[in-house]
N, C-alpha and C positions, 0 to 999 in steps of 0.2 A: 430559171431558178435552180438552186442547188438543193440537194437532199443529203441528209446524213442517216446512215443506217448502222446500228450497232447490233452486236450479237455476242454470245458467249456466256450469258448469265445462266444461272441454274442453282441447284441445291447442293451444298457441300457441307461436310462436317467441319467443325472447328479444327483449325490447324491445316486445313486443305488449301488448295490453290485453284484459281480460275484465271483465265485470260480473256479479257474483253477486247473486241475489235470494233473499229468504226471506219467506215469508208464513205467518203464524200463523192458525189457524182452530180452530173448535170453541168450547169454553167458555173465554171470555176476559173476565175482569172488568177487569183492568188489566195493563199491562206497565211495569215499572219501568226496565228497561234492555234493550237489544239489543246483540248483538255477533256477532263472527265469530272463530272459532278455526281452527287448522289443525294437522295432525299429519303429519309426514313419516316415512318408514320409519326405525326406529331412534331416533326422537326423541319427546320428550314432547309432548303436546298443549299448544299455547301460544295465548294470546290475541293476536289480530292487531289487532283494533279493537273498540271498544265505544262506545256512546252512551248517556248516562244520562238520567235523568228530565227534567232541565233542558236537555238538549241538549249537555252537555259531552261531548267526545270524548276518547278515549284511543287511542293507536297504539303498537304495538311499535316499538322503535327501528329495527328492520330494515326497516320499511315506511313510516316517516314520509316524507312528501313524495311518495310514490308511490301510496298507497292512500287512499281516502276512503270513510267510512261515512256513509250518509244514511238517512232513514226517512220514512215517511208513516204516522203513528200512526192516522189515520182509516181506513187500509186494512190496518193491522197488517202492514205490509210494510217491509222494510229491505233495503238494498243494500250491496254492497262493490264499489266501482270500483277496479280494479287496473290500474295503468299501469306502464310500464317494467318489465315482468315479467322476472325473472331465474330461472335454473335453481334457485336456492335457494328459490324460492317454490313449487316443486313439492310438493304435499301434498294430502291430503284436507281440504277446508274444510267446517267445520260452522257452521251458524248457531245462535245461542243466544239465549234470552230468559229474563230474570228475570220470571216471569209468575205472576200471581195468577188462577187460573181461576174461583174462586168467591167471592172477596172475603174470604177468611179469612187466607191467608198466601201469600207468594211461593215459587215453586219454580223449579228449573232445568229448562228444556226445551231439547231438542236436535233438530236436524234429523238426517237419516240420513247426510249428507255428500255432497259432490260433488267429484270428482277434478279437480284442476288440474295439468296437466303442461306445463312450459315446456321447450322444446327449445332447444339452443344450437348 
């Protein structure tokens, strides 16, 4: 099995920045895509950013221009750089991978989540 571990959450003031990181370990044949999701209290989990096999990126409209996803496939690590944070960004952030552990098929893997709190 594979595991995803994210880190980098914390408490920041509005306008500040944080960088989240996620590293996949264990059985990893390949990763098709990586991403970041978040879930705020009372809200559905939403995709914040993703990066596909060919490097194509997607961002939620609410974070475009402020967040940047990047990765190092050789290290099975990806990051979410969050700038100009607003109170609306407060949520638990989860890293995600479309991951093939054994070379058979891809599955969804999730980190445990890291809390990001933005004070105003």
